[in-house]
N, C-alpha and C positions, 0 to 999 in steps of 0.2 A: 482584547479581553485577557487580562493577566489573572492567573490562578496560582495560588501557592500549593505546591504538592506536599502533602503530609508524609511523614515517615511511613505510615501505613500504606499509602499508595506506592511509594518507592520500594517497598518490600514485596509488592505484588509482582511476581515474576512474569506473568502473562502481560500485565499492563506495561511494564518496562520493555519487554521484548517487542510488543506491538508498537510502542512509541518509537523505538529505535528503527524498526522495520519501516514504519510510516515515513520517518524523516529521510531514510535512504531512498525509498520509492518516490517520494515527492521530488527529491533532487533529480533523480533520473527522469521523471516525468517532465519536469521543467526543461531539462536538457534536450528532451525529445519534442519540445514545442507545445506541450500541454499546458493550458491555463488551469492550474490546480484549483484555484478558487471558483472557477466556473464549471467544475466537473462534479458529476455525481459519483461518489466514491463508495465502493463496496469492498469488504475485506472478508476473506475466508481462509481456511487452511487446506493444504493439499499434501497428501502423502507421496513421498518420493523415495523409493529404496529404503523403506523403514524409517525415514526421517520425515519431519513435517516442515513445510514451507508456508510462510504467509503469502497469500495471493491477493494483491491489491489492484483493483480494477478502476480505471478512470474512464468514465463515459460522459457524454453530453447531458446536461441537465434537461434540455429539451429533446428528448429521445423519440417522441412520437413521430412517426413517419420517416425516421432516419434509420439507416443501416450502417453498421460498422463504425469505424473511427475510434473504437476503444483502445486503450493502452492497458496492458496487464503486466505488472511487475511482480516477479516472484522473488522473495527475500528469505534467506536463511536466518532463522531467529537466533542462532547461536552467536553469530558475529555481524549480523545486519548486512551481509554481502548479497549483492544482486546475483541471482542464479540464472534468471531468464527474463527476457523482455519480449512480449508478443504484441503486435499491433493488428487490430481488426481491419478488415478490408472494407 
């Protein structure tokens, strides 16, 4: 599904920051053995020492009756660097 990004979208700092963070987190998730396309993905922000991080959570789509197995990747929105990776038990 290809979509053309308009100049308006590319000028949206939050959208661009999130896209960069998501790409970095997806790469790390794949390297960690996560099937990104088969994951239920949620995104939130977390404050850390006065800064904000994108927190991207990869969980199983079929989560009922399952515990753990999530992967959480925290990404710095300024440079899309991975700050922390957490794996659920």
